[in-house]
C-alpha positions as CSV (number, residue, x, y, z in Angstrom):
1,M,12.3,89.4,-47.1
2,N,8.9,89.1,-48.7
3,E,5.6,90.3,-47.0
4,I,2.6,88.5,-47.5
5,I,-0.9,90.2,-46.7
6,I,-3.7,88.1,-45.3
7,K,-7.3,89.3,-44.9
8,T,-8.2,86.9,-42.0
9,E,-6.9,86.6,-38.5
10,F,-4.8,83.6,-39.6
11,I,-4.1,81.5,-42.3
12,K,-2.9,77.8,-42.3
13,L,0.5,76.9,-43.5
14,Q,0.0,75.1,-46.6
15,Q,-2.6,77.8,-47.9
16,L,0.1,80.3,-47.2
17,L,2.8,78.5,-49.4
18,K,0.2,78.2,-52.1
19,L,-0.8,82.0,-51.8
20,A,3.0,82.9,-52.0
21,G,3.4,80.8,-55.0
22,I,5.9,78.5,-53.4
23,V,3.8,75.4,-54.0
24,G,1.1,74.6,-56.4
25,Q,-0.8,72.3,-54.3
26,G,-1.2,71.0,-50.8
27,S,0.8,67.5,-51.7
28,D,3.8,69.9,-52.4
29,A,3.6,71.8,-49.4
30,K,3.6,68.2,-47.4
31,L,6.9,67.6,-48.9
32,Y,8.5,70.7,-47.6
33,I,7.2,70.3,-44.3
34,K,8.2,66.6,-44.0
35,N,11.7,67.4,-45.2
36,G,11.9,70.1,-42.5
37,E,12.5,72.7,-45.0
38,I,10.0,75.3,-43.3
39,K,10.6,77.1,-40.0
40,V,7.9,79.3,-38.4
41,N,9.3,82.0,-36.1
42,G,12.6,79.6,-35.9
43,I,10.9,76.7,-35.0
44,T,10.7,73.7,-37.8
45,A,7.1,73.3,-39.0
46,T,5.6,69.9,-38.8
47,Q,2.0,70.5,-39.5
48,R,0.5,71.5,-42.8
49,G,-2.4,73.1,-40.9
50,K,-0.6,75.3,-38.5
51,K,-2.1,78.5,-38.2
52,I,0.2,81.5,-39.5
53,Y,-0.6,84.8,-37.7
54,H,0.1,88.5,-38.5
55,G,3.7,89.1,-37.7
56,D,5.0,85.5,-38.1
57,I,7.9,85.1,-40.0
58,I,8.3,81.8,-42.1
59,T,11.7,80.7,-43.5
60,I,12.0,78.2,-46.3
61,R,15.2,76.5,-47.0
62,N,16.8,77.7,-50.3
63,I,13.9,80.2,-50.9
64,G,14.0,82.7,-48.2
65,E,11.9,84.6,-45.8
66,L,8.0,85.6,-45.4
67,K,6.6,88.1,-43.0
68,I,3.3,88.0,-42.6
69,L,1.0,91.2,-42.5
70,Q,-2.6,91.6,-41.7
71,K,-4.7,93.9,-44.1
72,Q,-6.0,96.7,-41.8
């Protein structure tokens, strides 16, 4: 499981995917979400703008898991 550190209270899902290097642009994130390939805490994500918080676990089919940590 990879850890991603954010400096804010939350990050939007599409921004997280770009930060983690999984997608290059928002339209790529849209395809992952549309195809049901991303889960947030075990629930399939349906919104690019979903807020992701410290402690959330993001699972991406065929890629793996990301754990979100907040910089102290």
